[in-house]
N, C-alpha and C positions, 0 to 999 in steps of 0.2 A: 254348669252345663257346658259353657264355652270352654272352660279349662279341660273338661273331660274329652270334648270333641278334638281339641288341639292335641291332647295326649294321644288319642287314638290315631290321629293323622300322622304324628311323628313316628309312632310305632309302626304304622303301615309303611311309611317311607323307609324306615330302617329295615324292615323285613324285606321290602322290595329290593333294597340295595344289597342285602345279604344274599338274596336269591339270585340277583343278577351276577354277583361275583362268585366265581368258582375257582377252587384251588386244586392243583394237580402236582404230582411229583413222580420222578423216576430216577433210579440209581444205576450206576455202572455195574457191569458183571461182578466186579470184586467188592461192590457195596460201598466204596469210599467216596466216589463222586456222586453228588445229588443235584438235580436241577428242579427248582420249584417254579411252577408256571401259574400265573393268575390270569383268568379270563374274566373281564369286566369292562369298566370304563376304558381301561387300557389293557392291552395284551403284554404282559411282562414276564421276564424270566430272571432267575437268580441262581447262582452256582456256589456250592460249598464242597470242600474236600476234607473228609475225616473230621467233620465237625467244625472246621474253620471256614468262615465265610470268605469267598474270593470275589464274587461279583454281587452287588446289591441289585434289587429289582430294577430291571432295565426294559423300557418299552420298545416294542418293534411294530412296524406297520409297513404296508405298501399303499401309496396313494395313486389312484388311476386318473387319467385325463378326465376332466369333468368333476373331479373332487371326491369321488367315492374312496373311502378309506377301508382297507382290509386290516383289521386289528382292533380298533376301538369298538366297544359294545358288540363284540362277536357273539353269535349264538351257536352253541355247540350242537351239532347233530350226532357226531360220534367221537369218542376218544379211545383209541385202541392201543394197548400196550403189547409189545411182542419182543421176543428175544431171538437173536440171529447168531449163527456161527457158520463160517465157511472158510475155505482156503483159496486165496487169490493167487494165480500164477503171476510172477513178476520177473520175466526173462531178462530184463535189462537193469535190475537193481542189484544191491549187494547180496541179496539172497534170492533163491529161485522161487520162493513163495512167501506170502504174507498171511498171517492169521487175522481174519476179520470177524471179531466177536464184539457184539454190542447189544444194548437194550434200547428200545425205541418207543416213543409215544407219538402217535400220529393223530392230529385233530382234523376233523372235517366240519366246517362251519356252514351255516345257511348262506347261500349266495355263491355256491360253487367255488369255494376256495378252502385252503387249509394251511396248516403248518406242521412240520415234523421236527421233533427233538430227538437227537441220537446221542447216547452216552456210551463212550468207550472207557476203558480203565485209564486211558491217558488223555481224555478230553471230551469236550462237548461240541456238537454241531447242530445248527438248526437251519431250516430253509422253508420258504413259502412254496405252495403249489396251487395252481388254479386249474379248473376244468370247465372252461367257457368256450363257446363257439367263436370262430373268427379270430380276430387279432385283438390284443390288448395294448394300450399305450400307457406305459408306466411314467407318471409324472415325477415321483420321488420314492425313495425307500428310507425308512427310519430304522437304523441299526445302531443301538447304543450299548456301551460297555461302562457301567457305573461301578468304579472301584470303591473299596471300603474306606479308603483314606488317601493321604497324599504320598503314595508310594513312588519309588523311583522307577523309571522306565528307560529302555534303550530305544531311541527314537530315530528312524531314518527319514529325515526331511527331504522333500523334493528339492533338487539342486537346480537352480536356474529355471529354465523353461523357455521353449521356443517363442521368441517375441515377447518374453515376459509372462507367458501363460503357463502357470504351474501344472495345468492339465496336459501339457505337451512337454515331456521331459524324458531323460534317458533312464530313469529309475536306478540311478547309480549315486551312492553317497556313503560316507561313513556314518556310523551310529553315534548319537550323542546321549550321554547318560544324564538324566535330569529328573527332578520331581515332576509329577503330573501337573502340579500347579504352575510350574515354570515353563511348560511347553509353549513354544512360540505360536501365538494365535494367528499370525499372519502367514504362516507357512503350512502347506499341506504335508501329510505324512503318507508315505507309501507302505505297503505291507512286505514282510511281517513286522509287527512291533512286539517287543517283549517287556513285560512289567512285573515287578514284585506285586503279590496279591495278598500274602499273609506270611508270617515267619516261616522261612524255609520253603515257600511255595511261589511259583511264578506262573504267569499265564502268557502265552504267545497268541496274538490275534492275527488271523489270516483268513483266507477263503479257499473254496475248492469247487470243482465242477463248474467253472465259469464258462458259460456258452451263451451266445446271442444276448449279451448283457454287458454293461460296463463294469470294469474292475472297481474295487472299493478303495478309497483313500480314507484316512482318519483325520479328524480335527477336534480340538477341545470344544466341549459344549459350553457355551457362554452363560447358560442359565443354571447349570448344575455342577457343583464342585467334583473334581476327580473323575470326570466322565469324558469318554471319547465317543464320538459319533461318526457314522459313515458319511462319506460324501462321494457323489458319483457324477461323472462328466455328462453334460447334456449331449444329445445326439447331434452330430455335425449337420448344420444347415447349409454351410458354404465352405469350400476348401479351395486352396490355390497351391500350385507347385512352388516350392521354395525350400528353405532350410539348408542343411549341409549339402553343398555342391548340387543344389537343386534336386535332391534325391527324395524329398519328402512331400507329402501333401499336408499343408498347414491348415488347420481349422481357423477360419476367420469369423465364423458366426455359428451359434449353437441354437438348437430348438429348445422349447420350454419343457421338454420331456427327456428322460434318460434312455428309454428303450421302447421300441415298437416290436412286438413279439407275438408268437402263437398264444392263443387264449388258453390252450390246454398244455401245461408244461410244469416242470419243477424248476425253481430258480436256484441260483448259486447258494452253496452252503456258507454260512457264517461260522467260523471255527475258533474255538479256544483250546489250544493244546496246554495241558496242565503238567507241570514237572517240578520236582524238587531237586533235580540234577541237570545242569545245563548240558552235560555230555549226551544225555538222552535225546535232546532236541535234534542233534545232527543225524541221529538214526531214526527219527520219527517217520513213520509211514502213514500217518493219519490222513494227509491230503491225498495220497495215493489210494487209500482205502475208500475215501469218499468220492473218488472220481467215477464217472460212468464207465462201464466195461468197454474194452477195446472194440472198435468197429472192424478191426482187421482179423479175419480168421487165421490167416497165415502171416506170421511175423518172422519166419526163419530167414528171410532175405535181408532183414535189418541187422546190420553189423555195427554195434556201438564200439567206440574206441577212443584213443587219445589222438591229439592232432599237433603237428609241428606248425607253429604260427609265426609268420614273419613280421606282422604289423607291430607286435608288442615291442620289438627292438628296432623298429623302423628300418627293416631290411639290412641292418648292419652286420657284416661278417668280417672276420680278421683272417689274414694269412691266405687269401685267395688270389688267383691271377686274373680275375675278371672284375668288371665294375658291377658292384651289387646294386640291386634295385628290382623293379618290376620287369624281369626278363627271364628267358628260358634258363640261362646259366645259374641264376640265383635259385630258381625253383628246383632244378636238378640237384643242386647242393643240398637243399632241404629234403628232397626225396631220399638222397643217399643217407643223410643223417637219420631220418625217420626209419629207414630200413635197418640201419645198423643197430638202432636202439629199440626196436620192436614197437615203434609208433605206427598206428594203423593208417593215419591220414595226413595229408598236407593241405592247408588252406591257401588258396590264392585270394588274398584279401583285396581291399579296394585298390583299383588302379589297372586291373587287367582289361576292363572295358573302357571305352573312350569316355573321358571325364565330362561331367555336366550334361550328358545327353540322356540319361535315364533310359538307355537302350542297351540291353544285354546281348544283342546280336552284333554290336560293333566292338570288335576286339582290337587292342592296340597292336601295331606292327611287331613289337618285340616279344609277343607271346604267341606260342603255337600250342593250343590246348590239346589237340589230338596227339601231338608228339609227347607232351608231358604226361598225358594219360597212359600212353604206351610205355614210357620210361618208368612210370610208377608201377604199372602192372607187372613188369618184369621183376620188380623188386618187392612186390607184395604191399605196395602203398597206394591207397586210393586218393583221388583228387576231389576236393570240395571247393566250390566257387562262392565267393562273397557276392551279395546282391543287395542293393538298396531296395527297400520294400516297394516303392512306387514303380521302379523299373520292373521288378518281378511281377507286380500286380497287373501291369499293362497288358501282358499276354503270357500269363504263366503256363498255360497249356502248351503253347508252341515252344517257349523257353525250356520247359521240362522235357518235352519230346526231343528237341534239338540236342541238348547236352547229354541226355540219357543215352542217345544213340552213339555219342562219342565215347561213352564209358565213364562220364563224370558221375560220382557217387551221390552228390547232393549239393544243397545250397545253404550257406549261412546268410539268413535274411536279416538285415540290419536297419537301423534308423527308423523303426516304427514310432517310437517315442510317444505313444498314446495307448490308452486302453479303453476308449469309448466303445460303444456297441459296434460301430462300423469297423473299427480296427480289430476287435475280437473276432468278428465274422471273417475278416480277411485271414487271420491266423488259421482258423478251421478250414477255410477254403484252400489255403496254400498247402496245409498238411494233407488234405484229401487228394489234391492234384498230384503232389509228389508221390503219394502212396500208389497212385494208379500207374 
């Protein structure tokens, strides 16, 4: 009798587990890419292409302040599959439009949250969404990419870091080719990262539609082989002016959360671009397709173009009868060069404003911006001004009004060297201000 009762109990537990775990899948429009999703003790996804496994089951979740986890033991309210097709206008890209064709599986879970998986012919993207009142504080995000073996990857490590902090860097480095098992666990990786995933197939990891949220870094998972996981900068709790020429706001202390944001929103896409041909990566429009639509109805006034840039060669010129440097004569020379060669813009890089003041209203005596703007206008060349981000942020409304009235075409904003939520918000605020 006891054995019978134990057997019944085990069977009931197994049935409960089977009922709790649900499996779903969706394929790309061409049928080659497939994502398998498991909803149960963990929320996991895996990816295959034409029968070849690329990513093994990888758990994902969001953890809110207070400890609530969105992911484990999720209870499905709806799981909707849909197919979409549209043409997106792309006035500033290599083609005037982009075909946006994908299949999508959108989950809504109990607790006013969900996750969407989107399959293109050239990749996968997923992202969380919430529909709660008020604000949410995100303590952490679990984003994992579990490869099938010890494949080689092209890894962009963070180089240096302001004050030794890898979360404050220039996002500039060369790529290192290394097996996943040999990735340096002491160094953060910025995006994108490219890795072999199966014979003749590679996966590029990146993100899209990043807004009011920190950017994602990657680091090896110490508990699981061949696995990369996301890492996100904590929200700045204290900052101080410093860094290069006192132009930056250096984070000295961080909060125990990564974002404080609207309770009803979609979060950034986690993206895997899949390719068998490296050349296609350079032409990939997947990040563009995943971005939110433009908030500008009229973009005709935006004139993309090339730029003549003096900083790269340290203002050095040969065969001239004046002293080169940050002065009107040098920039007139660059304007003449740009005009002759069909280059649309000239940048006045660092040095035109008084050094170490973080004040864009203080112009050095050797520079006459209205005169340079007029000189360039006569020759069909626009002027762009360099700006440290802190100086620009101090009074961007007045700075933009002041220099727009002179005829300056725009700003090259530099030395942000962070991508925590506060800095990402600055980028959106700066773009919006400049667009006005």
